[in-house]
C-alpha positions in Angstrom: 123.6 100.7 152.1 126.1 102.4 150.2 125.2 104.9 147.8 127.0 103.2 144.7 124.7 100.3 145.2 121.6 102.4 144.9 122.9 104.2 141.7 123.7 100.7 140.3 120.2 99.2 141.2 118.5 102.0 139.5 120.9 101.7 136.5 119.7 98.1 135.8 115.9 99.4 136.4 116.2 102.2 133.9 117.8 99.9 131.4 115.0 97.3 131.7 112.6 100.2 131.3 114.1 101.5 128.0 114.6 97.9 126.7 110.6 97.4 127.4 109.8 100.7 125.6 111.9 99.9 122.8 110.1 96.5 122.4 107.1 98.4 122.7 107.4 100.9 120.1 108.9 98.3 117.8 106.0 96.1 117.8 103.7 99.1 117.3 105.7 99.8 114.1 105.6 96.5 112.8 101.9 96.5 113.5 101.2 99.5 111.5 103.4 98.3 108.7 101.5 95.0 108.4 98.3 96.6 108.9 99.3 98.8 106.1 100.3 96.0 103.7 97.3 93.8 104.5 95.3 97.2 104.1 96.8 98.0 100.6 96.5 94.6 99.3 92.9 94.1 100.3 91.9 97.5 98.7 90.1 98.2 95.4 92.6 99.9 94.0 94.2 98.9 90.4 97.2 96.6 90.7 99.3 99.2 89.6 98.3 101.6 92.4 98.6 98.7 94.8 102.4 98.2 93.7 103.2 101.9 94.0 101.9 101.8 97.6 103.5 98.7 98.4 106.8 100.1 97.1 106.4 103.1 98.9 105.7 101.2 102.1 108.9 99.3 101.8 111.0 102.3 100.8 109.9 104.4 103.8 107.9 101.9 106.1 106.7 104.3 108.9 106.2 107.3 106.7 104.4 105.2 103.8 102.2 103.2 106.4 101.3 106.5 108.0 100.6 108.3 104.5 98.7 105.1 103.4 96.2 105.1 106.5 95.6 109.1 106.3 95.3 109.5 102.5 95.6 106.1 100.6 92.9 104.5 102.5 90.3 107.2 102.2 91.1 107.5 98.2 90.7 104.0 98.0 87.1 103.7 99.5 85.9 106.4 97.2 84.3 105.1 93.9 86.2 105.7 90.6 85.6 109.2 89.2 84.8 109.3 85.5 
């Protein structure tokens, strides 16, 4: 077999692998984003704070969703301070 044919076959394999990996990352990102939106809207926060988190999640989808799960969700589960 000619060496160029081997390289061409591997290029196609790498392109399919890259496509699959990209698809998996996009699906994980969408899952994180939609999960954050559902969690925000179902939380016990006031309407104004929910709006702030939703706007933040839409303006910075990855960072906003990640920060919601790290900080916002924890604060939403705590009882209101007096």
